N, C-alpha and C positions, 0 to 999 in steps of 0.2 A: 452329756449326762453320765452319772456314775451309777452302776447297778446297785440297788439296795441289797444289803447283806443281812443274814441272821447268824447268830452265834450258836454253835452246838457244844454242849458240855457232856462228855461221856464218862461213865463209870463202868469199868470192866474188871471181871475177875481175871487173874493172871492166866489161868488155864484157857480162857476164851480169846486171848488177844489175837491169835492167828486167824481165827474165824471172823472176828470183827474187822480186822484190817483188810482181809480178803473181800469182805462184803463192801466195805467203804471204797475199795479199789474198783469193784464192779459198778458201784453207783456212779463213780467218776466225776462228781461235781463238788466234792468237799475239799476245801483248802485247809490242810492241817496247820494249826498254829504251832510253830516250832518252839520246843523247849530243849534246846541243845545244850549239853554239858560244855564246860570251858574247853576241854580237849575232845575232839571228835573221836569216836571209835575208829579203830584201824580199818574196818571193812568199808565204812562210809568214805573215809579219805581215799582208800584204794579205788573205790568205784568212781569217785569224782575225778581222780587222775586218769582213769581208763576212758571216761567220757571225753575229757579234753584231748586225749590221744586219738580217739576215734574221730572226733570232730576235725582235728587237724588233717588227718589222712583223707577224710571226705572232701575237705576243701581243696587239697592238692589234686586229688583225682578229678574233681569237677573242673579244675583249670585245664587239665589234660584232655578233657572231653571234647574241647573245641578242635583238637588236633588228632582225634581218634583215627586209628588205622581202618581201612575199608572193611577188612574181614571182621566179622563179629563172632568171637569164640565163646565157649561155655564158661561159666564161672569157675575159678580155680580154687576149689575147696571151700571150707567154711570161713567165716569172717575173721576169726583169730589167725588162721593160716595166712590169709591175704594181708592182714595188717603186718604180720611179721615179715612177709615177703616184701611188702612195700618199703618198710623201714630198712631192711637189708639193702635193697636197691638204692634207697635214698642215701644211706651211709657211703656206698660205693660212689654215688654221684658227687657227694660232698668231697670225698677224697680226690676224685678226678678233677673237680673244680679247683681244689687247692693246688694240684700239680700243674694244671693249666695256667693258673695265676703265676706260679713260680717260673714256668717256662716263658710266659709273656715278658716277665721282668728280664730273664736271661737274653731273650731275643732282642729286646729293646737296648740292652747294654752292648750286645755283640754286633748289631747291624752297622753302626758307624765304623767298626774296625774291619768289616768285610769277612769273607769266609776263609778261615785258615785252619790248618790241621793241628788241633790241640795235642794230639798224640805225638806229632813230630816235635813240638816244643818241649814236651816231656823227655823225649829221646835226646834232644840237644842238651838239656840240663845234665843228663848223665854223662855227656861228653865234655862238660865244662863250659858249654855255651848257654847263656841265659838271655832270654828276650824279655825286656821290661817295657811296660805300657804306661804312658803318661798322657795327661791332658791339662790344658791351661788356657786362659784367655789369650787372644792374639797379642795384646800389648805385653803380657808377661813373656810370651814365647819370643817376641822380637828382642827382648832384653837379655835372653839367654845366649851364651856363647857356646854353640854346639860344634864348633870347628874341630875340636879335639876329640869329639865323641863319634862313634859309629851310629849315627841317628838317622831316622828317615820319617818324614811326615806321611801319615796314613790318610788323614782327611782333615779338612778345616772348613770353617764357615765364619760368619761375622761374630759369633759368640764364643767359639771354642776351637782349639787346635789339638789334634790327636797325633801323637808320634811315638815311635818305638826307639829304644836304645838297646844295642846288642853288646853284651859283655862276654869277654873271653879271657879267663885267667886274671881278670882285673875287675874291680868293682868301682862304679862311678857314683858320685854323690851329687844329686840335683836338688835344688831348694823348691821343689814342687811335689805335689802329692802323686804317688804312684797308684795306678789303677789295677785292681785285682779282677780279672775276668773269670767267668764261669768255666768249670772243667768240662766243657762240651763245645763242639763246633757249632757255627750258625746253621749249617746244613743239617746236622744231627738234631739240633733243637727244633727246627721247623718240621722235620720229619716226625719227631716224637710228638710235637704239638698236634699235627694232623691225625696221628694215631689215637691220641687222647680224645680228640673231637669225635672221631668215629666211635670210640668206646662210649663216650657220653651219649651219643645218639642212640646206640644200641640199648643203653640203660633206660633211656626215655621210652623206647619202643617196648621194652619189657614191662615198664610201669603201665603203658597203655594197654597191655594185654590183661591187666587187672580190672579194666573198666567194666566188663560184664558183671563183676562182683559187687558193683556199687549198691544194688538193692539189698544184698545180704549184709553189707556193712551198715547201711542205713537202718536196717531192721535190728542189727546188733546194738547200734547206738540207742534206739528207742527202748530196747530191752534193758540196757544199762540205766537209762533215765528212769524207767519204771522201778528198777531195783533200788536206785538211789532214793527216790521219793518214798518208797516203801520202808527203806532202812531209816530214813529221817523220821517218818511217822512212828516207827517202832521205838526209836530212841527218845522221841519227844514225849512219851508217856511218863507221867509223874507217878512215882511209887507211893502208895498210901497203905497204912496198916500192915507193916512188916512185909510189904511187897506183894501181898495177896490181892490187893485192890489197886487198880491203876486208873489214872485220870488222863483224859485226852480232850483237847479243845480244837474246834475247827469252825469253818465258815462256809456258807453256801448262799446262792442267790435267793432272796426272800420269795420270789415267785414260785420256787420249787418246794416250799415248806410242806405242803400236804403230801406230795409224793415221797419226800424224804422221810417223813414220819411213818408212812405206811411201810416203807422198806426196812426201816430200823426196828420196827416192832416185831419183825420176824427173826431177829437174832438176839442172843443173850447179852443185852447191853441196856444199862439205864442211861437215858439221855434227857437232856433238858434244852429247850430252845429259848434263847434270850435275844433281846434287841441290843445293838451295839452300845456300849457305854462311851462317854466322851473321851476317856483315856485309852480305849482299846485300839490296838494297831490292826485295823480292819483291812484286808486285802482289797485292791481296787481293780475293777473291771470297767473300762470305759464303754459306754453304750450310746453311740451316736449313729446317725443314718444320714444318707445323702452327702452333701458337700462337707459338713463338719467331719464325717468319718475319714475322709481323705487326708485331713490335717492331723489325725491322731499321731502319726509318726513324728510330726514336728513337736507335739506336746511331750512325747517321750524323750526327745533330744535333751530337754532340760530335766524334767522329772515328772512322774505321775503325780496328780494332785492327791492331797490327803483325803481320806474317805469323808472327813467332816467338813470339807470345803467344796465350793462349786467347781465343776469341770470347766476350765477356761476355753476349751477347744471351740465350741460353737460361737463364742463371743469374739475370739481373735481371728477366726478363719476368714471371714470376708475382708477384714482389714489387711491381713497378710497377703491375700491374693491381689488386692488393689495396690498395696505397697510395692509388691514385686513388679507389677505392671508399670508403676510410676518410675521406679528405679531403672528398669530396662528401657522403657519409654520409646520404643520404636516398633512401628507396625511390621516392618520386614523381619526384625529379630523375633517378634512374637509369632509370625507365621512359621519361621524356622523351628522354634521350640514346639509349636503346635503340631507341625508336620512330623517332626522326629518322634514326638510322644505318641501320635496316632499310629505311626509305623511300628514303634516298639510295642504298642498295645496289642498288635496282631501277631507279634513274634515271640514275646517273652513268656516264661512260664506263669502260671496263675498267681503264684506268690508275689510276683513283681508288678502285676497289673495295677494295684492301687497306686503305686508310685507313678506309673505311666499316666493314670487318670489325673493325678495331681499335676503332672506336667502339662496335660491338656488344659486344665483349668488355668494354670499360671500363664501358659502360652496365649490362651484366649484373652486374658486380662491385659497382657502386654500388647496384644493386637489392638484392643479397644483403646487403651491409654495412648498407644502410638498415634491413633487418629486425633485424640484430644491434644497431644503434644506436637502434632503436625510434623512427623518425621518418618521417612521410609528409607532405611539404610543410609541415614544421615542427610537425606534430601527432603526438602519441604514438599508436602502434599498439596496444601492450599496456599494461594498467594495471600500474604499478610503484609501490613504496612511495615516497611523497613526490610522486607525480604528481597532477595535477588531473583530467584527463579523458583517455579513450582510446577507440579503436574497439572493442577487445576486452578482456574481463576475464580471459580464459584465454590461455595460450601465452606467458607472460612469460619462460619459460626460453629462448625463442628470442632474446630481446633481452639476451643476456648481456654485451654491451659497453655497454649504455645506462647513463647516470648514474641514481643512485637515492639515497634517503635511508634510512640504517640507524641506529637509535638516535639520531636527531636529527642525524646527521652525513652530509654529502654524500660519496658514494663514486663514483669515476670509474674503472671497470674499463678503459675504452678507453685511458686514460693508461698503465696498467701493461702493457696488451697492446701498445701502440706501442713501449714500451721493450723488451719481450720480442722483438718483431720486429726491433728494432735490434740486439740481441745476436745473433740468429740470422743476420742478413744480414752483420754485421761478421765473425762467425766464419766464415761461408761465404767471404767475401772473403779472409780470412787463409789458409784452406785452399787456395783456388785460387791464391793467391800462392805458397804453399809448393810446390804441384804444378808451377807454371810454373818456379820456380827449380830444382827438382830435375830437371826435364826438360832444362833448358838448361845448368845449371852444376854439377849434382851434388847428392847428398843433403845434404851438410853445409850448403849454402847455403839449404836449405829449413827448417833447424832453428829459425831465429829466428821466423818467423811461426807455426810449430807451437808454440813456447814461449809465444807470446801466447795461443794457443787454450787451452792447458793452464792458464795463469794465470787466464784469464777463467772457465773451468769450475770450477777449484778455488775461486776467490773466491766464486762463486755458491753452491756447496755449503756452504762455511763460513758464509756470510751466512745461508743458510736454517737451518742448525743453531743459529746464535746468535739466530735470529728477529729479525734487524735489519730495522726498518721493517715488522715483521709478515710477512716473507717466508716464514717457516717454515710458516705455516698459510694462506698466500695461495692463492687460486684465482680464475680468471676464468671464471665460468660452469662449463661442464663440464671446464675445463682445470685440473687440480690442480697448479699450479706448485710450491707449497711441498712437497706430499707427494712429488712426483717427485724434487725435489732432496734431500730428507731421506732418501729411500730409499737413497741412497749413503752409506756410512759417513763420519763426519767425517774419519777418517784418510785416506780416499781423496781428499777435497778438499784436505787439507793437503799430501799428496804431490803432487797435480797442481799446486798453486800454487807450492810451493817448488821442485819439480822443474823446472817451467817457468821459474822465476826463475833457477835455477842454469844451465839450458840457455841462457837469454838472455845471461847474463854470459859464458859460455864461447864461444858461437858467434854473437855478434851481428854481427861483421864477419870472416868466415873468411879474407879476404885479408890481414888484419893479424896480427901476431904475438900470442901469447896474453897477453903482458905489456901490450899496448895495448888488448886487448879488454876487460879487467876494468874499467879506468876508463871506457871507452866505454859499458860496461853501465849505469853510473849515468845517463848521458844518455838511453840507450834506455829505461830504466825510467821516467824522467821523461816521455818522449814517450808511453809506454804509459799512465801514470797520467792524463795530461792529454788526450792526443790521442784515444785509443780511447774512454775514458770520455765525453769530450766528444762524440765521434761518436755514441755510443749515445743520449745525452741529446737529440741533435738530432732523433731520431725522435718526440719529444713533439709536434712540429709536426703530425703526423698526427692526434693527438687534438685539438689546439687548433683546427685548421682545421675539422674536423668539428663541434666544439662551437660555433664561431663561426657557421658556416652554419646549424646547427639553431636557435640562439638568434635569429638574424636572421629566419629563416623564421617562428618563433614570434611574434616582435615584429610582423611584417607581418600575421599572422593576428589578433593582438590589436587592432591599429589598424583592420583591415578590419571586424571584427565590432562595433566600437563604433558603426558607422552603423545597425545593426539591433538593438542591445541597449537594452532599455527601462530606465527608472529603477529598476525592481524587480530588474533583473539578468537578465530573460528575453530570449531571442532571438526577434524577430518577423520571420519570413521574408517576410511580406506587406508589410513596410514599404517606402516609396519609397527608403529608404536602401540597399536591396539593390543598386541600380545602383552606388553608391559602394563597397560591399563588393566587388562583382565587379571593378571597375576597380582597386582597391587590391591585391586578391589577384593579378590578372594582372600588373600593373606590378611589384609587390613581389617576387613569386616569379620573374618573368623576370629582374629585376635580380639577385636573389640567386643564381639558377642561373648567370647569366653570370659573376658574380664567383667563385662557388664552383668552376665548371668550370675557369676560368683558373687559380685557385690549386691545384686538384686535379691539374692537369697540370704546372705549374711546380715545385711543391714535391717531388713524387716524382722529377722530373728532377734537382733539387738533391741529394736523398738518393742517387740513383744515381750522378751524376757527381762528387760530392764525397766523401760518406762511403764508399760502396761501392767506387768506383774507387780511392780513396786506399788503402784496405786491400787491394785487389786488386793495387796497384802497377801500374795500367794506364798504359801509355805511349802507345799510339795512334800516329797519324801514318802509317797505312798508305795507300798510293796505290791507287785503285780499279783493278780489272782491266778494261782497255779494249782488246780485241783489234783488230788490224788487219784490217778487213773491208770489203768493198764492198757497202754496203746498197742502192745503186742499181745493179741488175744491168744489164749491157750498156753502162754509161756509161764513157767513157774518162777517166782522170785523168792 
């Protein structure tokens, strides 16, 4: 749901602006509608820059908090002093890192040549003796005639030969590239590298001593944000009547209307409360509870909905959770995610708990669908036709989505089930699109998506009666799809399809004249036949990802148990190869879980943001509701 908003329009005398803004800040629920000039005032830009600076230092200090020194010291001065101290240490650390990187390169160059005294080579040059360094591939070195040169090989391997040539009162010309070595010995370079590492550690320790000042930095950031919002509200006032009268617009939750009016009547301001107009850019505050609230971060990944459309969160939430489970498709992996999420729920700060709760929901759904798909860390749970081994011989009816072999043919119920889910979510998207259009534009504008729904339903009923692809007798475990569809008369399916088709031709673009709608209907029908059907088929990825993860887990199991399988085909758990089996199982399933979890999150996102949002006609672009409030009480802005 989206919180209903009301619009406030203020008229203020210039002399009262500070008092009014201060009162609005104390009320703390009014979102000021920005009316910013093309070039922001310097103080706003400066404050915004300072907020970003403070936020960056906060993030860096929070990362150091995991390695905090045992002793807990007092805060080191005010926030500004700490920020400057941190940045000075950070600059020194960056300079040290640069020197370390340079020394790493020098050491890498010097190591093949061994440790020699660079100062001695410089002394020899003053005496007319010059040591030159060369390297080349072995084949090139073999072709060189060095018999006339005072040369010596320093090191060599299959790729390169390194050698030196000593010149005295004579210069030699070789057709290979000469190497220029750093002006430091290997021993000196390594000693300097260790010194720099110690210096870097001391800089980190100094930064850790700033950790007790975290609360004051956080308070400083909140103060800057208060100042920033206040300044934006100040600049957003439109000047009227030679600047003596000012206009300001804002938004507040409609449920607070009576209390807002009471508070505003006590200050020198004329205000008016209005309902949002269709073209108003109303701020959006999502208002969900229970399971849908956990999925609000996923909604925000794409965009907040526009105020004038439906909040899609409660409608895609159950689908997303089940899609994740189908893609992961393993009871064992689901238990791992469930366990890690429950553990994190007890350890993480309050701000991260909603994410952990979402992990609990997704892990539980993966656990449930793992039973349906009959897999536990790549191994079958229940014995099914065509399966090799399983934990249980009974209970196969629970694995109604699992692949099996019937009459020598492989059957994949999960693929049909994925397509069925696709039809359901696409139809839901079209119904919500129709509801949105009817609510904002009138009933006639909602007829096109409704016509698509009738066409899809009619097409499915007709296909079931004609038994196309065996749909008429098809069932997925306890779900009798074919019997359900054929329970509707064939005539009803034909009426749905052709009635929907006729409605689409007549009402596809209500703003056009009827003579233009009919030819436009051909284009709309083409979009229906290719677009919506293509959207539904995209849901096969749910089956494909689950199958891929299961097969990869099974493959790791096969490889792992090879270590303890005898030549007769028996498994010897007392074999020394058991260590290899355990290592392969841990590595293989950890890798498979990581890949599967990533795919199980990304692909449901795609189905939600592409297929579902497209049929919903989701526009998005809503701006978040950010009320003007003073979070640092007692501070002056």
